[in-house]
N, C-alpha and C positions, 0 to 999 in steps of 0.2 A: 400219607394223605395227598391226593391229587388236588392242588389248589384250584384247578380249573373246574373240576366236576364234583368234589366232595360235598355230600348233602349236609355235612356237619358245619359247613360255613353258613351258619344261620344264627338266629337269636334263640336263646333259651325260651323266650316267650312263644315262639312258633312251635317248639316241641311240646310245651305245656298245653298249648291250644289243641294240638293233635290228640294228646292224651285225653283231653276233655271231650273232644268230638267223638272219639271211639267209645269212651265210657258212656256217652249219652246217645250213641247210635246216629250221630250226625255225619252221614257219608253222602248226602245228596249232592247234586251238581251245583257248583257255585261259579260266579263270574268275578274275576279280579281285573281291574284296569289300572294301568300306569299312566299318569298325566301330571302336569304341573299346575297347581292352583294359581300361581303368580310368577311372572317372569322376573328375573333380577333387574335391578335398576339400570336404565339405559340399555336394555336388551330388548329389541323388538321381536325377536324370533329365536327359535332353537332349531337345530338340525338333528332329526332322529337318527340314532345309530345304536349298535349293539345287538341287533337282531341275530347276527351270525353267532355271537358268543352265547346268547340265550338259547338258541336252538341246539347248539352243541351241548350245553349244560343239561337240557331236558332229555336229550336222547341218551346221554350217558348217566342219567340219574339212577343211583342205586346205593344201598347200604351194604358195605362189605361185612364179613364176619367180624373183623376187628372193630368196625364201627358199632355193630350191635353189642359186642362184648363190652366196649367202653361205656355205652349207654347203660348197659345192665349194671356195671360196677358203680355207677353214680347213685343207684338206689332210688332214682327219681321216677322211674317209668315202670308201668306194669307189663306183664307178659303179653297181654293182648296187643299193646303198642309195639313191643319188640318184635312179635311175630308179624304184625302188619308191615313194619318197616323192612323186615328182612326180605319180603317178597315184593316190595314197592317198585313199580315202574310207572312212568308218566303216561297216562292214557287220555289226557285231555287234548283240547284244540288250542291253537295259537293264531290269533289274528293281529297283524301289525302293519304299520306304515312301512313302505319300502325304505331301505337305507338311503339317507341323504335327503329325505323329505323335510321340507320346512314346516314346523309345527308352532302353534301358539298356545297360550294359556288355556287350560280346561279342554284341550284336545287329547284324547287317548292316543298314546304312541303304540301301546301293545295291550291286548286283551287276552286273558287266560280263562278258558272254560274247562273246568275239571272237577272231579270229586273234591269236596270241601277239604279233607285232610291233605290232599296233594297240593291244591291251590294255596293252602295256608303255609305248607312247608317251603315252597319255592319263592314265596314273596320276598324275603330279605335278599336272597341271592340275586333275583331278577332286578330288584331296585338298585343294588350295587352295580350290576353290569350296565344297565341302561343309563344310570346317572353318569357313570364315568365316561362311557363311550359317547353319549350325547354331549357331555361337557367338552370333550376333546374335539368332536366334529364341529360343534358350534363355534368353538374358538378358531378352528382352522378356517371355517367359512367366513368368519368376520375378518380374519387376516387376508383372505383372498379378496373379499369385497373392498377392504381398505386398500389393498395393493392396486386393484383395478381403479378405484377412485383416485388414488395417487397418480397412477399412470395417466388417467384421463385428465387430471389437473395439469400434469406435466406437459401432456400433449397440447392441452388448451393454452398452457402458458407459453408454448413455443412462439406463437405469433406475438404475444406481449413481450417476451424476452427479445425477440427479433427487433421489435420496435424500440425497445430500450437500447439495444446494440446500435441501431441506426441513429438514435438520438446521441449516443456516445460518440459515434463517428462524426456527426455534424458538430457536436460540441468541440471535438478535437480540431475540426477545421476552424471553428471560431477562435479557439485558444491559440492555434498557430497564427491566425491573423492578428490577434492582439499582441502576441509575442513579436511578430514582425514589425508592428507599429512602434513598440518600444525599442526594438533593435535599430530601426531606421532613425528614430529621433536621437538616440544616444550616439549612434555611429556618426550621424551628421554633425551633432554638437562636438564630438571629439575631433572629427575631421576639420571643422572650422577652427577649433582651438589649435590644432596642429599647424594650420596655415599661419595663424597669428604667431605661434612660437617660431616657425621656420623663418619668418621675415622680421620678427622682432617688433611687429607693429603695436604690440600691447605695452611696450616700454615707454615710460614717461620721458619726454625730452629733457627734463631737468636732470634726471639721473644720467642720461647719456652725456650731457654737457659736463657733468662732474668728471666722468671717466675720460672724455675727450680732452678736457683741460689737463688731466693728469698725464695722459700718454702723448699729448700733442704739444709739449713745450717747444719753444723755438729751436733750441739746440737739437732736439730729437728730429725735428723736420729736416734740419740741415744734415744730420747724420744719415737719415734715410736716403737723401739724395746723393750722399757721398759713398754709400756702400754699407752692407750689413757688417762687414768685419770691423769697421770703425765704430758702429753702433754698439757692438758687444763690448768694446773697450770703454765706451763712454757711459754704459748703464750705471755703473757705480757712482759716477759723478752727477748724472742727470737726475736721479731719483732719490727721494728720501722716503722710506717706508712710512714715516709718521704723517706724511702729507697725502698718502693714498686714501681715497674715499671708499675703502672696502666696506665698512659697516653700512654707510649710506646707500651704496649701490646694491649691496646684497638685500637690504631691507626693502628698497624701492622695487627691485626686480621681483622679489618674493611677493610683495603686496600686489604688484601689477599683474603677475601671472595668476595669482590667486583670484583676483577680481575677474580676470578674463575667463578662467575656468568656471567660477561660480556663475557667471552670466550664461555660459553655454549649457551648464548643468541645469540651470533654472529654465532655460528655453526648452531643453529636452524633456524636463519634467512637465512643463506646461503643455507641450504638444502631446505627450503620451497620455497624461491625465485627461486632457480635453477630449481626445478621441475615445479613450476607454469609457469616459462618463456617458457617452452617447450609445454605448453598446448595451443591448438588453442583458440583464442579469449581472452586469458589472458596474453599471452606473451608481447604484446606491453605495457600494463599498468604496468606490473612488471618491464620490462626492462627500462621504462622511469623514474622510481622512484628509484634512487640510494639508498635512505635511507632504502628501504625495505631489502636490502642485508646486513644491519648492524643493531646492536641494535639501539633503538631510540636515538636521540641526547641528550635527558635528562635522559637516562638510569642511568648513574652514580649518578646524583643528586637525582633522586627518590629513588634508592636503598640505597644510603648512609643515606639519611634522615630516611628511615625505620630502618636501622641497628642501627643508633644512638638512635632512639626511642625504639628499642628492648632492647638495653643495659640498657637504663634508666628504662625500665619496670622490668628488673631483679633486679635492685637496689630497686625499689619500692616494688617488691615482697618480697625481703629479709626484708625490713622494716616492711611490713605487717605481715609476718609470724613469724619474730623474736621477735616482740613486746611482745606478750602474754607469751613468754617463757623467758629464760635467755640467749638466743642466742646472742643478741647484747651485752649483758654485758660481755659474754665470749670473744667475738671478738672486744670489744670496742676499744682496742688499735690499731687493724688492720684498722678499719674504714669500713664503709659500701661499699665504692667504691672498696676496695680491695676484700671484699667478693663477690661483684658483678662480678668482673673480674674473680674470681675463678670459680663461677658458669658458667660464659660465656664459659670459656675454658673447663669446664667439659661437656658442651654441645657437644663439638667436640672431646674430648680426652677420650679414655678408653684403657685398656690394651689388650682387646681381639682382636685376629686376627693380631696383629702387629708382623712383622718378620724382620729379617735382620737389616739394618741400622736404621730402624724406632725405634727399641727397644732402641737404645742408648739415644735418646732425648725425643721423643714423649711418649714412655711408661714410662720412669722415671718421666717425668713431670706429666703425668696422674696419676701415683701412688701417688706421693707426694701431688698433688692438691686434689685428692679425700680423702686422709687421713686427710688432713687439714680440708676440708669441713665436713667430717664425724665426726671429733672431735668436731667441733663447733656446727653443727646442729643435729647430730645424723643421722644414716644411712637412716632411713625412710624419714625424712624431706629433707635431701640432695637429695635423689632420686626423691622426688616430685618436688623440686625446679628445678632440672635439666630437668626433663621430661616436665614441663610446659614451660620452656625456649625453649626447642627443638620444642615443638608444635607451639609456637608463631613464631619462626624462620621459620618453615615449611610454615606457613600461609602467611608470608610476601613474601617469595620467590615465592610461588604459585601465589600470587596476581601480583607480578612483571612480571612473565612469561606470565600470562594470558593477561596482558596489551600489552606485546610485540606481542603475537599471534593475538590480536584484530586488529592490523594494517592491517593484511591480511584479516581478517573477513570483514573489511569495503569495500573491493573490491567485495564482494559476496552479492547476495540478501539475505534477512533474511532467517533463517533456515525454510524450509518447504514452503516458499512463492511460488516457482515455481510449486510445486505439487498442492498446493491449487488453483493456477491460472489455471492449467490444468483441475482440477476437476470442477471449475466454468465454464470454457469454454464448457465442455461436458454437464454440466447441462443446459446451455443456449441453446445448440443445441437440447437437448431433449425437452425443453419447446417450442422451435420454431417448432419442428416437430409435436407437438400436436395441433398446430393452423391450422385449415382448412381455405382454401381460402374463403369458404362461410361465415366465420365469418366476413369478410370485404365485406358486401353487402349493401351499403347504397341506392342502386337503388331500388325504389319501383314503378314499371310501373303501371300506372292507367289502369283500364279495358277499352277495346275498343269496340266501336259499330261495329256491322257487317254491 
């Protein structure tokens, strides 16, 4: 059986009706129309299709000897019908909408005008063909329309997306400006703090006097004037570790440096928050967070821990550098903590650039402290110890100020993120513009018979 043309692809109902027509002499011309009474939900139209397959079916319509034999064996049909079907050919007329025509409810897609038995026989097969082909064509047409609508939307969105990309670029400029404000504020605060550290101006005079008294005994002053060699020999007699104000000087120095750092961090936070609060879009977030206007709540704890670690690193450095030499032996009576305190103060104190009242305490303390360290370590080793200590102090202060600045950074998108987003949006626009609507063309209309 040829699935495309076999007349047995029908309902038993149709065959029974033909038998009834023949039995009652009903062979006059009849008209059958194919249409949809009601369109599916959310479907405004259908696309007519299937005419090609219908015409092919009608042109090839005939019952083979095997078909007649099978019908005879069923015992359902009389000889008059079997003889009629054996010589059956389609002799009617077909009127149809052209392939691809848009149709609506209650509009005939196809009309068959033929003798009643013929029109009845072909009804089921024509319904199958037209239904399936129209369904496929209508679906393809909707896909095409949807694709065109999508393309139109994408093209229409091009300008909007471009405006979004421009906004992202402008926002990136604003973000960079905000970031520079914070950078300048904290870099300036750190620079001012470094100046205080470099000149020791943050140190309290009381602490300096304690250390000056310790290293400035009368006999030490005489030894300095008589030569370093004699000073080394007199260290053991001149000092008593128990009298060294190590704890007091360390505590005072840490407190003073912490206070100076906190002040500069507070100024940087105030300048940054003040400027940011006037910036459109950023003001509410900054104004709502009171902590941004001050150093972090754990600022003191973090920095004090780092300063204690820094002082301990000086002691460890002295032990490491002094071991291979005879440094520790020379200063054994003083103790490594005393030496560490001396190096610590040497990181802040020097005689250059001090004038006026500063000369009285800071310069004298710096002079005596450096003489003592030079006598114990030698000038080169002392310079290296002090330089390394200063470098480590600079690093811990930088780390602390970077952490403070990072609080503001959290309010901003990652560096470069907005510019990358703008570039990606424009790239998507370009990719969309290269897609032609014809690329979305699932509709393949079958050829039509003239």
